[in-house]
Chimera marker file (.cmm) of the C-alpha trace (Angstrom):
<marker_set name="trace">
<marker id="1" x="10.032" y="13.777" z="-16.235" r="1" g="1" b="0" radius="0.5"/>
<marker id="2" x="8.560" y="10.303" z="-16.475" r="1" g="1" b="0" radius="0.5"/>
<marker id="3" x="11.023" y="7.065" z="-16.219" r="1" g="1" b="0" radius="0.5"/>
<marker id="4" x="11.127" y="4.915" z="-19.144" r="1" g="1" b="0" radius="0.5"/>
<marker id="5" x="9.125" y="1.907" z="-18.948" r="1" g="1" b="0" radius="0.5"/>
<marker id="6" x="12.251" y="-0.481" z="-19.735" r="1" g="1" b="0" radius="0.5"/>
<marker id="7" x="14.432" y="-0.506" z="-16.771" r="1" g="1" b="0" radius="0.5"/>
<marker id="8" x="17.628" y="-2.344" z="-16.108" r="1" g="1" b="0" radius="0.5"/>
<marker id="9" x="17.364" y="-5.702" z="-15.174" r="1" g="1" b="0" radius="0.5"/>
<marker id="10" x="18.192" y="-6.700" z="-11.753" r="1" g="1" b="0" radius="0.5"/>
<marker id="11" x="21.500" y="-8.506" z="-10.862" r="1" g="1" b="0" radius="0.5"/>
<marker id="12" x="21.003" y="-11.973" z="-9.708" r="1" g="1" b="0" radius="0.5"/>
<marker id="13" x="20.860" y="-12.580" z="-5.994" r="1" g="1" b="0" radius="0.5"/>
<marker id="14" x="23.216" y="-15.446" z="-4.532" r="1" g="1" b="0" radius="0.5"/>
<marker id="15" x="19.794" y="-17.194" z="-3.455" r="1" g="1" b="0" radius="0.5"/>
<marker id="16" x="18.308" y="-16.793" z="-6.921" r="1" g="1" b="0" radius="0.5"/>
<marker id="17" x="21.746" y="-18.360" z="-8.059" r="1" g="1" b="0" radius="0.5"/>
<marker id="18" x="21.446" y="-20.970" z="-5.864" r="1" g="1" b="0" radius="0.5"/>
<marker id="19" x="17.879" y="-21.613" z="-6.554" r="1" g="1" b="0" radius="0.5"/>
<marker id="20" x="18.822" y="-21.701" z="-10.529" r="1" g="1" b="0" radius="0.5"/>
<marker id="21" x="21.421" y="-24.443" z="-9.508" r="1" g="1" b="0" radius="0.5"/>
<marker id="22" x="18.759" y="-26.496" z="-7.359" r="1" g="1" b="0" radius="0.5"/>
<marker id="23" x="16.252" y="-26.465" z="-10.431" r="1" g="1" b="0" radius="0.5"/>
<marker id="24" x="19.118" y="-27.862" z="-13.219" r="1" g="1" b="0" radius="0.5"/>
<marker id="25" x="19.979" y="-30.919" z="-11.032" r="1" g="1" b="0" radius="0.5"/>
<marker id="26" x="21.622" y="-32.196" z="-8.388" r="1" g="1" b="0" radius="0.5"/>
<marker id="27" x="24.303" y="-30.317" z="-6.804" r="1" g="1" b="0" radius="0.5"/>
<marker id="28" x="26.712" y="-30.368" z="-3.849" r="1" g="1" b="0" radius="0.5"/>
<marker id="29" x="27.182" y="-28.134" z="-1.104" r="1" g="1" b="0" radius="0.5"/>
<marker id="30" x="30.810" y="-27.813" z="-2.156" r="1" g="1" b="0" radius="0.5"/>
<marker id="31" x="29.442" y="-27.180" z="-5.653" r="1" g="1" b="0" radius="0.5"/>
<marker id="32" x="27.699" y="-24.311" z="-4.725" r="1" g="1" b="0" radius="0.5"/>
<marker id="33" x="30.183" y="-22.880" z="-2.346" r="1" g="1" b="0" radius="0.5"/>
<marker id="34" x="33.144" y="-23.065" z="-4.869" r="1" g="1" b="0" radius="0.5"/>
<marker id="35" x="30.628" y="-21.297" z="-7.605" r="1" g="1" b="0" radius="0.5"/>
<marker id="36" x="29.561" y="-18.449" z="-5.184" r="1" g="1" b="0" radius="0.5"/>
<marker id="37" x="32.921" y="-18.013" z="-3.712" r="1" g="1" b="0" radius="0.5"/>
<marker id="38" x="31.312" y="-18.543" z="-0.037" r="1" g="1" b="0" radius="0.5"/>
<marker id="39" x="32.013" y="-20.714" z="2.696" r="1" g="1" b="0" radius="0.5"/>
<marker id="40" x="29.974" y="-24.244" z="3.193" r="1" g="1" b="0" radius="0.5"/>
<marker id="41" x="27.820" y="-23.126" z="5.868" r="1" g="1" b="0" radius="0.5"/>
<marker id="42" x="26.817" y="-20.203" z="3.797" r="1" g="1" b="0" radius="0.5"/>
<marker id="43" x="25.414" y="-22.538" z="1.273" r="1" g="1" b="0" radius="0.5"/>
<marker id="44" x="23.904" y="-24.202" z="3.788" r="1" g="1" b="0" radius="0.5"/>
<marker id="45" x="21.947" y="-20.899" z="4.543" r="1" g="1" b="0" radius="0.5"/>
<marker id="46" x="21.033" y="-20.383" z="1.364" r="1" g="1" b="0" radius="0.5"/>
<marker id="47" x="19.498" y="-23.751" z="0.704" r="1" g="1" b="0" radius="0.5"/>
<marker id="48" x="17.612" y="-23.028" z="3.711" r="1" g="1" b="0" radius="0.5"/>
<marker id="49" x="16.486" y="-19.604" z="2.278" r="1" g="1" b="0" radius="0.5"/>
<marker id="50" x="15.186" y="-21.320" z="-0.622" r="1" g="1" b="0" radius="0.5"/>
<marker id="51" x="13.405" y="-24.022" z="1.721" r="1" g="1" b="0" radius="0.5"/>
<marker id="52" x="11.839" y="-21.207" z="3.234" r="1" g="1" b="0" radius="0.5"/>
<marker id="53" x="10.726" y="-19.339" z="0.337" r="1" g="1" b="0" radius="0.5"/>
<marker id="54" x="8.519" y="-22.383" z="-0.212" r="1" g="1" b="0" radius="0.5"/>
<marker id="55" x="10.617" y="-24.750" z="-2.693" r="1" g="1" b="0" radius="0.5"/>
<marker id="56" x="10.752" y="-28.456" z="-2.007" r="1" g="1" b="0" radius="0.5"/>
<marker id="57" x="14.087" y="-29.324" z="-1.844" r="1" g="1" b="0" radius="0.5"/>
<marker id="58" x="15.088" y="-32.720" z="-1.933" r="1" g="1" b="0" radius="0.5"/>
<marker id="59" x="18.387" y="-34.199" z="-0.560" r="1" g="1" b="0" radius="0.5"/>
<marker id="60" x="20.211" y="-37.524" z="-1.681" r="1" g="1" b="0" radius="0.5"/>
<marker id="61" x="23.695" y="-38.970" z="-0.455" r="1" g="1" b="0" radius="0.5"/>
<marker id="62" x="25.945" y="-39.425" z="-3.242" r="1" g="1" b="0" radius="0.5"/>
<marker id="63" x="29.694" y="-40.322" z="-3.401" r="1" g="1" b="0" radius="0.5"/>
<marker id="64" x="29.552" y="-39.600" z="0.364" r="1" g="1" b="0" radius="0.5"/>
<marker id="65" x="28.504" y="-36.051" z="-0.130" r="1" g="1" b="0" radius="0.5"/>
<marker id="66" x="24.602" y="-34.670" z="0.441" r="1" g="1" b="0" radius="0.5"/>
<marker id="67" x="23.213" y="-33.662" z="-3.268" r="1" g="1" b="0" radius="0.5"/>
<marker id="68" x="20.461" y="-31.171" z="-3.156" r="1" g="1" b="0" radius="0.5"/>
<marker id="69" x="17.826" y="-30.388" z="-6.057" r="1" g="1" b="0" radius="0.5"/>
<marker id="70" x="14.168" y="-29.044" z="-6.319" r="1" g="1" b="0" radius="0.5"/>
<marker id="71" x="11.587" y="-31.596" z="-5.976" r="1" g="1" b="0" radius="0.5"/>
<marker id="72" x="7.564" y="-32.006" z="-5.952" r="1" g="1" b="0" radius="0.5"/>
<marker id="73" x="5.759" y="-30.238" z="-3.144" r="1" g="1" b="0" radius="0.5"/>
<marker id="74" x="4.937" y="-32.249" z="0.034" r="1" g="1" b="0" radius="0.5"/>
<marker id="75" x="1.151" y="-33.326" z="0.340" r="1" g="1" b="0" radius="0.5"/>
<marker id="76" x="-0.622" y="-32.563" z="3.510" r="1" g="1" b="0" radius="0.5"/>
<marker id="77" x="-1.196" y="-35.205" z="5.708" r="1" g="1" b="0" radius="0.5"/>
<marker id="78" x="-5.098" y="-35.991" z="6.154" r="1" g="1" b="0" radius="0.5"/>
<marker id="79" x="-5.104" y="-35.232" z="10.026" r="1" g="1" b="0" radius="0.5"/>
<marker id="80" x="-3.254" y="-31.679" z="9.048" r="1" g="1" b="0" radius="0.5"/>
<marker id="81" x="-5.867" y="-30.931" z="6.061" r="1" g="1" b="0" radius="0.5"/>
<marker id="82" x="-8.962" y="-31.136" z="8.339" r="1" g="1" b="0" radius="0.5"/>
<marker id="83" x="-10.143" y="-27.652" z="9.296" r="1" g="1" b="0" radius="0.5"/>
<marker id="84" x="-9.661" y="-26.793" z="13.012" r="1" g="1" b="0" radius="0.5"/>
<marker id="85" x="-12.915" y="-26.543" z="14.792" r="1" g="1" b="0" radius="0.5"/>
<marker id="86" x="-14.987" y="-29.586" z="12.860" r="1" g="1" b="0" radius="0.5"/>
<marker id="87" x="-15.288" y="-31.889" z="15.626" r="1" g="1" b="0" radius="0.5"/>
<marker id="88" x="-18.006" y="-32.046" z="18.389" r="1" g="1" b="0" radius="0.5"/>
<marker id="89" x="-19.357" y="-29.074" z="19.825" r="1" g="1" b="0" radius="0.5"/>
<marker id="90" x="-18.909" y="-27.824" z="23.360" r="1" g="1" b="0" radius="0.5"/>
<marker id="91" x="-22.392" y="-26.281" z="25.086" r="1" g="1" b="0" radius="0.5"/>
<marker id="92" x="-22.339" y="-23.564" z="27.431" r="1" g="1" b="0" radius="0.5"/>
<marker id="93" x="-24.519" y="-25.338" z="29.404" r="1" g="1" b="0" radius="0.5"/>
<marker id="94" x="-22.813" y="-27.383" z="32.384" r="1" g="1" b="0" radius="0.5"/>
<marker id="95" x="-23.370" y="-31.145" z="31.931" r="1" g="1" b="0" radius="0.5"/>
<marker id="96" x="-24.919" y="-31.845" z="35.273" r="1" g="1" b="0" radius="0.5"/>
<marker id="97" x="-27.064" y="-30.291" z="37.152" r="1" g="1" b="0" radius="0.5"/>
<marker id="98" x="-26.058" y="-29.175" z="41.048" r="1" g="1" b="0" radius="0.5"/>
<marker id="99" x="-28.802" y="-28.553" z="43.923" r="1" g="1" b="0" radius="0.5"/>
<marker id="100" x="-27.964" y="-25.677" z="46.409" r="1" g="1" b="0" radius="0.5"/>
<marker id="101" x="-29.146" y="-26.553" z="49.932" r="1" g="1" b="0" radius="0.5"/>
<link id1="1" id2="2" r="1" g="1" b="0" radius="0.2"/>
<link id1="2" id2="3" r="1" g="1" b="0" radius="0.2"/>
<link id1="3" id2="4" r="1" g="1" b="0" radius="0.2"/>
<link id1="4" id2="5" r="1" g="1" b="0" radius="0.2"/>
<link id1="5" id2="6" r="1" g="1" b="0" radius="0.2"/>
<link id1="6" id2="7" r="1" g="1" b="0" radius="0.2"/>
<link id1="7" id2="8" r="1" g="1" b="0" radius="0.2"/>
<link id1="8" id2="9" r="1" g="1" b="0" radius="0.2"/>
<link id1="9" id2="10" r="1" g="1" b="0" radius="0.2"/>
<link id1="10" id2="11" r="1" g="1" b="0" radius="0.2"/>
<link id1="11" id2="12" r="1" g="1" b="0" radius="0.2"/>
<link id1="12" id2="13" r="1" g="1" b="0" radius="0.2"/>
<link id1="13" id2="14" r="1" g="1" b="0" radius="0.2"/>
<link id1="14" id2="15" r="1" g="1" b="0" radius="0.2"/>
<link id1="15" id2="16" r="1" g="1" b="0" radius="0.2"/>
<link id1="16" id2="17" r="1" g="1" b="0" radius="0.2"/>
<link id1="17" id2="18" r="1" g="1" b="0" radius="0.2"/>
<link id1="18" id2="19" r="1" g="1" b="0" radius="0.2"/>
<link id1="19" id2="20" r="1" g="1" b="0" radius="0.2"/>
<link id1="20" id2="21" r="1" g="1" b="0" radius="0.2"/>
<link id1="21" id2="22" r="1" g="1" b="0" radius="0.2"/>
<link id1="22" id2="23" r="1" g="1" b="0" radius="0.2"/>
<link id1="23" id2="24" r="1" g="1" b="0" radius="0.2"/>
<link id1="24" id2="25" r="1" g="1" b="0" radius="0.2"/>
<link id1="25" id2="26" r="1" g="1" b="0" radius="0.2"/>
<link id1="26" id2="27" r="1" g="1" b="0" radius="0.2"/>
<link id1="27" id2="28" r="1" g="1" b="0" radius="0.2"/>
<link id1="28" id2="29" r="1" g="1" b="0" radius="0.2"/>
<link id1="29" id2="30" r="1" g="1" b="0" radius="0.2"/>
<link id1="30" id2="31" r="1" g="1" b="0" radius="0.2"/>
<link id1="31" id2="32" r="1" g="1" b="0" radius="0.2"/>
<link id1="32" id2="33" r="1" g="1" b="0" radius="0.2"/>
<link id1="33" id2="34" r="1" g="1" b="0" radius="0.2"/>
<link id1="34" id2="35" r="1" g="1" b="0" radius="0.2"/>
<link id1="35" id2="36" r="1" g="1" b="0" radius="0.2"/>
<link id1="36" id2="37" r="1" g="1" b="0" radius="0.2"/>
<link id1="37" id2="38" r="1" g="1" b="0" radius="0.2"/>
<link id1="38" id2="39" r="1" g="1" b="0" radius="0.2"/>
<link id1="39" id2="40" r="1" g="1" b="0" radius="0.2"/>
<link id1="40" id2="41" r="1" g="1" b="0" radius="0.2"/>
<link id1="41" id2="42" r="1" g="1" b="0" radius="0.2"/>
<link id1="42" id2="43" r="1" g="1" b="0" radius="0.2"/>
<link id1="43" id2="44" r="1" g="1" b="0" radius="0.2"/>
<link id1="44" id2="45" r="1" g="1" b="0" radius="0.2"/>
<link id1="45" id2="46" r="1" g="1" b="0" radius="0.2"/>
<link id1="46" id2="47" r="1" g="1" b="0" radius="0.2"/>
<link id1="47" id2="48" r="1" g="1" b="0" radius="0.2"/>
<link id1="48" id2="49" r="1" g="1" b="0" radius="0.2"/>
<link id1="49" id2="50" r="1" g="1" b="0" radius="0.2"/>
<link id1="50" id2="51" r="1" g="1" b="0" radius="0.2"/>
<link id1="51" id2="52" r="1" g="1" b="0" radius="0.2"/>
<link id1="52" id2="53" r="1" g="1" b="0" radius="0.2"/>
<link id1="53" id2="54" r="1" g="1" b="0" radius="0.2"/>
<link id1="54" id2="55" r="1" g="1" b="0" radius="0.2"/>
<link id1="55" id2="56" r="1" g="1" b="0" radius="0.2"/>
<link id1="56" id2="57" r="1" g="1" b="0" radius="0.2"/>
<link id1="57" id2="58" r="1" g="1" b="0" radius="0.2"/>
<link id1="58" id2="59" r="1" g="1" b="0" radius="0.2"/>
<link id1="59" id2="60" r="1" g="1" b="0" radius="0.2"/>
<link id1="60" id2="61" r="1" g="1" b="0" radius="0.2"/>
<link id1="61" id2="62" r="1" g="1" b="0" radius="0.2"/>
<link id1="62" id2="63" r="1" g="1" b="0" radius="0.2"/>
<link id1="63" id2="64" r="1" g="1" b="0" radius="0.2"/>
<link id1="64" id2="65" r="1" g="1" b="0" radius="0.2"/>
<link id1="65" id2="66" r="1" g="1" b="0" radius="0.2"/>
<link id1="66" id2="67" r="1" g="1" b="0" radius="0.2"/>
<link id1="67" id2="68" r="1" g="1" b="0" radius="0.2"/>
<link id1="68" id2="69" r="1" g="1" b="0" radius="0.2"/>
<link id1="69" id2="70" r="1" g="1" b="0" radius="0.2"/>
<link id1="70" id2="71" r="1" g="1" b="0" radius="0.2"/>
<link id1="71" id2="72" r="1" g="1" b="0" radius="0.2"/>
<link id1="72" id2="73" r="1" g="1" b="0" radius="0.2"/>
<link id1="73" id2="74" r="1" g="1" b="0" radius="0.2"/>
<link id1="74" id2="75" r="1" g="1" b="0" radius="0.2"/>
<link id1="75" id2="76" r="1" g="1" b="0" radius="0.2"/>
<link id1="76" id2="77" r="1" g="1" b="0" radius="0.2"/>
<link id1="77" id2="78" r="1" g="1" b="0" radius="0.2"/>
<link id1="78" id2="79" r="1" g="1" b="0" radius="0.2"/>
<link id1="79" id2="80" r="1" g="1" b="0" radius="0.2"/>
<link id1="80" id2="81" r="1" g="1" b="0" radius="0.2"/>
<link id1="81" id2="82" r="1" g="1" b="0" radius="0.2"/>
<link id1="82" id2="83" r="1" g="1" b="0" radius="0.2"/>
<link id1="83" id2="84" r="1" g="1" b="0" radius="0.2"/>
<link id1="84" id2="85" r="1" g="1" b="0" radius="0.2"/>
<link id1="85" id2="86" r="1" g="1" b="0" radius="0.2"/>
<link id1="86" id2="87" r="1" g="1" b="0" radius="0.2"/>
<link id1="87" id2="88" r="1" g="1" b="0" radius="0.2"/>
<link id1="88" id2="89" r="1" g="1" b="0" radius="0.2"/>
<link id1="89" id2="90" r="1" g="1" b="0" radius="0.2"/>
<link id1="90" id2="91" r="1" g="1" b="0" radius="0.2"/>
<link id1="91" id2="92" r="1" g="1" b="0" radius="0.2"/>
<link id1="92" id2="93" r="1" g="1" b="0" radius="0.2"/>
<link id1="93" id2="94" r="1" g="1" b="0" radius="0.2"/>
<link id1="94" id2="95" r="1" g="1" b="0" radius="0.2"/>
<link id1="95" id2="96" r="1" g="1" b="0" radius="0.2"/>
<link id1="96" id2="97" r="1" g="1" b="0" radius="0.2"/>
<link id1="97" id2="98" r="1" g="1" b="0" radius="0.2"/>
<link id1="98" id2="99" r="1" g="1" b="0" radius="0.2"/>
<link id1="99" id2="100" r="1" g="1" b="0" radius="0.2"/>
<link id1="100" id2="101" r="1" g="1" b="0" radius="0.2"/>
</marker_set>
């Protein structure tokens, strides 16, 4: 038998919920922890997971607590943007001649 092409949608993960909250605007760790019924440390861990997923997360201190939101991606620095090995080349020949006696 073949499966139907419409399958049930996957339930939202905690990481996807945190990403959604960050995209909506500034959110504190306490707000994340309360919404997901988890500890503050677990909320920090989820923010780190979102960051490691390639999303630029910005933090700002507001009312004595850090508030996080999704921001623009960082632009690479000029030095980091250069390709490796584009500098001077190294020759296989020795730079000076030695005489054997």
